C-alpha positions as CSV (number, residue, x, y, z in Angstrom):
1,M,9.5,-43.5,3.9
2,R,6.4,-41.1,3.6
3,F,6.4,-37.7,1.9
4,S,3.7,-35.3,2.6
5,L,3.6,-32.8,-0.1
6,N,1.2,-30.1,0.1
7,L,1.4,-28.9,-3.6
8,F,-2.3,-28.5,-4.1
9,R,-2.9,-26.7,-0.5
10,P,-3.2,-23.0,-0.6
11,D,-0.8,-21.0,1.8
12,P,-2.9,-19.6,4.5
13,V,-0.3,-16.6,4.6
14,K,-0.6,-15.9,0.7
15,A,-4.4,-16.1,1.4
16,R,-4.7,-13.9,4.1
17,A,-2.3,-11.4,1.9
18,A,-4.5,-11.5,-1.0
19,Q,-7.6,-10.6,1.0
20,L,-5.6,-7.7,2.3
21,Y,-4.3,-6.7,-0.7
22,Q,-8.1,-6.7,-2.3
23,A,-8.9,-4.2,0.7
24,V,-6.0,-2.0,-0.2
25,L,-6.9,-1.8,-3.7
26,T,-10.6,-1.1,-2.6
27,E,-9.4,1.8,-0.6
28,A,-6.9,3.0,-2.9
29,R,-9.6,3.0,-5.9
30,K,-12.3,5.0,-3.8
31,P,-13.4,8.0,-6.0
32,R,-13.1,10.3,-3.0
33,L,-9.4,10.2,-2.9
34,Y,-9.5,11.7,-6.6
35,A,-12.8,13.6,-6.7
36,D,-12.9,15.1,-3.3
37,L,-9.0,14.9,-2.0
38,G,-7.4,15.7,-5.2
39,A,-5.1,12.7,-6.0
40,P,-4.2,12.7,-9.5
41,D,-6.3,10.2,-11.5
42,T,-3.5,8.7,-13.4
43,V,-1.7,5.5,-13.6
44,D,1.1,7.1,-11.4
45,G,-1.7,8.6,-9.1
46,R,-3.0,5.3,-8.7
47,F,0.2,3.6,-7.9
48,D,0.8,6.1,-5.3
49,M,-2.5,5.4,-3.7
50,I,-1.8,2.0,-3.6
51,I,1.7,2.2,-2.4
52,L,0.2,4.7,0.6
53,H,-2.4,2.4,1.8
54,A,-0.3,-0.7,1.6
55,A,2.3,0.9,3.4
56,L,0.0,1.8,6.0
57,V,-1.1,-1.7,6.4
58,M,2.7,-3.0,6.5
59,R,3.7,-0.5,9.2
60,R,0.7,-2.1,11.5
61,L,1.9,-5.6,10.7
62,R,5.5,-5.1,11.4
63,D,4.1,-4.4,15.0
64,E,2.6,-8.1,15.3
65,G,5.5,-10.0,15.8
66,E,6.6,-13.0,13.4
67,S,3.3,-13.8,12.0
68,G,2.8,-9.9,11.2
69,Q,6.0,-9.7,9.7
70,K,5.3,-12.8,7.3
71,L,2.0,-11.4,6.4
72,A,3.5,-8.0,5.6
73,Q,6.1,-9.8,3.5
74,A,3.6,-11.9,1.7
75,L,1.5,-8.8,1.0
76,F,4.4,-7.0,-0.5
77,G,4.9,-10.1,-2.6
78,R,1.4,-9.9,-3.7
79,L,1.6,-6.3,-4.4
80,F,4.5,-6.7,-6.7
81,D,3.1,-9.9,-8.5
82,D,0.0,-7.6,-9.4
83,M,2.4,-4.8,-10.6
84,D,4.3,-7.4,-12.7
85,A,0.8,-9.0,-14.4
86,A,-0.1,-5.2,-15.0
87,L,2.7,-4.1,-16.8
88,R,2.8,-7.4,-18.9
89,E,-0.9,-6.9,-19.7
90,M,0.3,-3.0,-20.5
91,G,2.4,-4.9,-23.5
92,I,5.6,-3.8,-21.6
93,G,8.3,-6.5,-23.0
94,D,9.8,-9.3,-20.8
95,M,13.3,-7.8,-20.9
96,S,11.8,-4.3,-19.5
97,V,9.5,-5.6,-16.6
98,G,12.3,-6.6,-14.3
99,K,14.1,-3.0,-14.4
100,K,10.4,-1.6,-14.1
101,I,9.4,-3.7,-10.8
102,K,13.0,-2.9,-9.4
103,A,12.3,0.8,-10.0
104,M,8.8,0.4,-8.5
105,A,10.1,-1.5,-5.7
106,E,12.7,1.4,-4.8
107,A,9.9,3.6,-5.2
108,F,7.9,1.9,-2.5
109,Y,10.6,1.4,-0.2
110,G,11.5,5.2,-0.3
111,R,7.8,6.4,0.0
112,A,7.1,4.0,2.9
113,A,10.2,5.1,4.7
114,A,9.1,8.5,4.3
115,Y,5.4,8.0,5.1
116,D,6.4,6.2,8.3
117,A,8.7,9.0,9.4
118,A,5.9,11.5,9.0
119,L,3.7,9.2,10.8
120,K,6.3,8.8,13.7
121,S,6.8,12.4,14.0
122,A,3.1,13.2,14.0
123,D,4.1,15.9,11.5
124,S,1.2,16.5,9.0
125,G,3.4,19.1,7.2
126,Q,6.0,16.4,6.8
127,M,3.5,14.0,5.2
128,K,2.0,16.7,3.1
129,A,5.6,17.7,1.6
130,V,6.2,13.7,0.8
131,L,2.9,13.6,-0.9
132,W,3.3,16.8,-2.7
133,R,6.7,15.9,-3.9
134,N,5.5,12.5,-5.1
135,L,2.3,12.9,-6.4
136,F,2.4,16.5,-7.8
137,D,6.2,17.1,-8.4
138,D,6.0,20.3,-6.1
139,A,3.6,22.1,-8.5
140,P,1.9,24.9,-6.6
141,D,-1.7,23.8,-7.6
142,G,-1.1,20.4,-5.8
143,E,-0.5,21.9,-2.5
144,P,-4.1,21.9,-1.2
145,A,-4.7,18.2,-2.4
146,A,-1.4,17.2,-0.8
147,E,-2.5,18.8,2.3
148,A,-6.2,17.0,2.0
149,L,-4.4,13.7,1.2
150,A,-1.9,14.1,4.3
151,G,-5.0,14.3,6.6
152,H,-6.5,11.2,4.9
153,A,-3.1,9.2,5.5
154,F,-3.0,10.2,9.3
155,E,-6.9,9.3,9.6
156,A,-6.4,5.9,7.7
157,D,-3.2,5.2,9.9
158,R,-5.2,5.9,13.1
159,Q,-8.1,3.7,12.2
160,I,-5.6,0.8,11.1
161,Q,-3.7,1.3,14.5
162,A,-6.9,1.0,16.3
163,M,-7.7,-2.3,14.5
164,P,-7.6,-5.4,16.8
165,A,-4.7,-7.4,15.7
166,E,-6.6,-10.5,15.1
167,E,-8.6,-9.0,12.2
168,L,-5.7,-7.7,10.4
169,L,-3.6,-11.2,10.9
170,E,-6.8,-13.0,9.5
171,G,-6.6,-10.7,6.5
172,R,-9.4,-8.4,7.2
173,L,-8.9,-4.4,6.9
174,T,-12.3,-3.6,8.4
175,A,-11.1,-0.4,9.9
176,L,-11.2,1.4,6.4
177,A,-14.5,-0.3,4.9
178,A,-16.7,2.1,6.4
179,A,-14.4,5.3,5.7
């Protein structure tokens, strides 16, 4: 009887998810989101920008069959592994990390569903309202930034949707690299 254990062989899906996650982080950290479009340069604002871009990528991956769905799930796992590590790095105690991750996951799912609905309806006003509520707590001075970020979300989604599936499934997010 022979056993084949690949304990040390990297999981190719996780490796591609890690690549995609790095691309999402690169996009979410672009200075123009904060300086030009008005995203709040805060922990919460950065979290929301990561969530927005990850949700856009996962939205596209869902359309790519089983392999896309597995990659989307691995990307989600990578995202929340990173959030877990960041919370621990910030000194959050072990007893609180699980609760905070659960709240962050709920925020992710709620925002992803709201972004998806706005994109499906092609309603920039709906996207603006979602971003305004989540990023600016409906503060009047956040309305212009929410509008600019809604335009960004629609453009980023258009670029991701236009990408060849093979590139995305290989873990490359080239559509946003030039933007």
